[in-house]
MARMIVO-371374 format. One record per residue (C-alpha): residue number from 0; residue in one letter; x, y, z. Coordinates in steps of 0.02 Angstrom, whole numbers. Layout:
{k = NUM&r = A&X = X&Y = Y&Z = Z}
...
This chain:
{k = 0&r = M&X = 2240&Y = 457&Z = 9190}
{k = 1&r = P&X = 2224&Y = 483&Z = 9002}
{k = 2&r = L&X = 2257&Y = 358&Z = 8874}
{k = 3&r = N&X = 2404&Y = 358&Z = 8787}
{k = 4&r = I&X = 2406&Y = 202&Z = 8669}
{k = 5&r = R&X = 2510&Y = 187&Z = 8502}
{k = 6&r = I&X = 2430&Y = 82&Z = 8380}
{k = 7&r = N&X = 2554&Y = 81&Z = 8246}
{k = 8&r = E&X = 2684&Y = 214&Z = 8175}
{k = 9&r = N&X = 2541&Y = 324&Z = 8102}
{k = 10&r = Y&X = 2405&Y = 321&Z = 8237}
{k = 11&r = R&X = 2381&Y = 328&Z = 8422}
{k = 12&r = I&X = 2227&Y = 335&Z = 8533}
{k = 13&r = T&X = 2229&Y = 465&Z = 8682}
{k = 14&r = S&X = 2086&Y = 527&Z = 8784}
{k = 15&r = D&X = 2032&Y = 679&Z = 8889}
{k = 16&r = N&X = 1896&Y = 694&Z = 9006}
{k = 17&r = F&X = 1761&Y = 682&Z = 8873}
{k = 18&r = N&X = 1816&Y = 582&Z = 8729}
{k = 19&r = V&X = 1932&Y = 456&Z = 8662}
{k = 20&r = I&X = 2043&Y = 541&Z = 8527}
{k = 21&r = L&X = 2114&Y = 468&Z = 8378}
{k = 22&r = R&X = 2284&Y = 555&Z = 8323}
{k = 23&r = K&X = 2382&Y = 526&Z = 8164}
{k = 24&r = R&X = 2565&Y = 561&Z = 8133}
{k = 25&r = K&X = 2612&Y = 696&Z = 8009}
{k = 26&r = L&X = 2790&Y = 743&Z = 7951}
{k = 27&r = V&X = 2807&Y = 936&Z = 7938}
{k = 28&r = D&X = 2940&Y = 996&Z = 7826}
{k = 29&r = P&X = 2979&Y = 1180&Z = 7875}
{k = 30&r = T&X = 3074&Y = 1220&Z = 7711}
{k = 31&r = K&X = 2892&Y = 1205&Z = 7623}
{k = 32&r = A&X = 2817&Y = 1347&Z = 7727}
{k = 33&r = P&X = 2782&Y = 1503&Z = 7630}
{k = 34&r = N&X = 2888&Y = 1604&Z = 7748}
{k = 35&r = W&X = 3029&Y = 1475&Z = 7746}
{k = 36&r = Q&X = 3166&Y = 1605&Z = 7684}
{k = 37&r = Q&X = 3127&Y = 1734&Z = 7831}
{k = 38&r = R&X = 3128&Y = 1596&Z = 7962}
{k = 39&r = K&X = 3291&Y = 1523&Z = 7882}
{k = 40&r = A&X = 3372&Y = 1697&Z = 7898}
{k = 41&r = N&X = 3311&Y = 1706&Z = 8070}
{k = 42&r = G&X = 3414&Y = 1536&Z = 8110}
{k = 43&r = A&X = 3273&Y = 1415&Z = 8098}
{k = 44&r = S&X = 3309&Y = 1228&Z = 8078}
{k = 45&r = P&X = 3271&Y = 1137&Z = 7921}
{k = 46&r = E&X = 3242&Y = 970&Z = 8007}
{k = 47&r = I&X = 3079&Y = 886&Z = 7973}
{k = 48&r = T&X = 2987&Y = 862&Z = 8131}
{k = 49&r = V&X = 2831&Y = 745&Z = 8186}
{k = 50&r = K&X = 2676&Y = 816&Z = 8239}
{k = 51&r = W&X = 2519&Y = 726&Z = 8302}
{k = 52&r = E&X = 2357&Y = 784&Z = 8250}
{k = 53&r = D&X = 2182&Y = 749&Z = 8310}
{k = 54&r = V&X = 2077&Y = 661&Z = 8167}
{k = 55&r = G&X = 1925&Y = 604&Z = 8271}
{k = 56&r = Y&X = 1835&Y = 616&Z = 8438}
{k = 57&r = Y&X = 1729&Y = 464&Z = 8495}
{k = 58&r = P&X = 1633&Y = 413&Z = 8654}
{k = 59&r = K&X = 1701&Y = 243&Z = 8656}
{k = 60&r = I&X = 1868&Y = 165&Z = 8624}
{k = 61&r = E&X = 1784&Y = 23&Z = 8501}
{k = 62&r = Q&X = 1740&Y = 174&Z = 8389}
{k = 63&r = A&X = 1908&Y = 250&Z = 8381}
{k = 64&r = I&X = 1989&Y = 70&Z = 8341}
{k = 65&r = N&X = 1854&Y = 54&Z = 8193}
{k = 66&r = D&X = 1908&Y = 216&Z = 8132}
{k = 67&r = V&X = 2088&Y = 160&Z = 8123}
{k = 68&r = V&X = 2043&Y = 11&Z = 8017}
{k = 69&r = N&X = 1930&Y = 127&Z = 7913}
{k = 70&r = K&X = 2074&Y = 262&Z = 7885}
{k = 71&r = T&X = 2199&Y = 127&Z = 7844}
{k = 72&r = V&X = 2089&Y = 53&Z = 7718}
{k = 73&r = L&X = 2070&Y = 220&Z = 7638}
{k = 74&r = D&X = 2251&Y = 246&Z = 7628}
{k = 75&r = S&X = 2276&Y = 66&Z = 7548}
{k = 76&r = N&X = 2358&Y = 41&Z = 7387}
{k = 77&r = A&X = 2271&Y = -131&Z = 7376}
{k = 78&r = E&X = 2229&Y = -186&Z = 7200}
{k = 79&r = T&X = 2113&Y = -337&Z = 7251}
{k = 80&r = I&X = 1981&Y = -378&Z = 7372}
{k = 81&r = T&X = 2099&Y = -519&Z = 7446}
{k = 82&r = Q&X = 2233&Y = -390&Z = 7468}
{k = 83&r = L&X = 2116&Y = -270&Z = 7549}
{k = 84&r = L&X = 2050&Y = -406&Z = 7654}
{k = 85&r = D&X = 2238&Y = -458&Z = 7704}
{k = 86&r = E&X = 2272&Y = -272&Z = 7750}
{k = 87&r = I&X = 2121&Y = -272&Z = 7856}
{k = 88&r = S&X = 2162&Y = -428&Z = 7952}
{k = 89&r = Q&X = 2342&Y = -365&Z = 7966}
{k = 90&r = I&X = 2292&Y = -209&Z = 8066}
{k = 91&r = R&X = 2163&Y = -293&Z = 8162}
{k = 92&r = R&X = 2293&Y = -410&Z = 8229}
{k = 93&r = Q&X = 2410&Y = -271&Z = 8256}
{k = 94&r = I&X = 2274&Y = -159&Z = 8351}
{k = 95&r = N&X = 2235&Y = -333&Z = 8464}
{k = 96&r = E&X = 2414&Y = -358&Z = 8496}
{k = 97&r = V&X = 2441&Y = -183&Z = 8558}
{k = 98&r = L&X = 2285&Y = -178&Z = 8664}
{k = 99&r = T&X = 2345&Y = -359&Z = 8732}
{k = 100&r = Q&X = 2520&Y = -288&Z = 8778}
{k = 101&r = H&X = 2440&Y = -155&Z = 8882}
{k = 102&r = D&X = 2328&Y = -284&Z = 8967}
{k = 103&r = E&X = 2491&Y = -356&Z = 9047}
């Protein structure tokens, strides 16, 4: 059975027969598409949808978890080392809580 673990609102870890896969949530606004007027004329919905994109493939789950932390740090708005370390601690706690819930 493949993995399907939601880490937080932006990341989840899934798997296939060969890899652990890190996926990131992306909001898709169809009104921003270059062919929106044509699609609108054909009755397409302007509703924003959620799409999950593969952002990394790993042989081990630990590597996927570490990449969640790294990608979260890259998206950070921290202005001091203390703020950044707090964010890293927070995401690690969050990951630990999610993984602990799945153990029960």
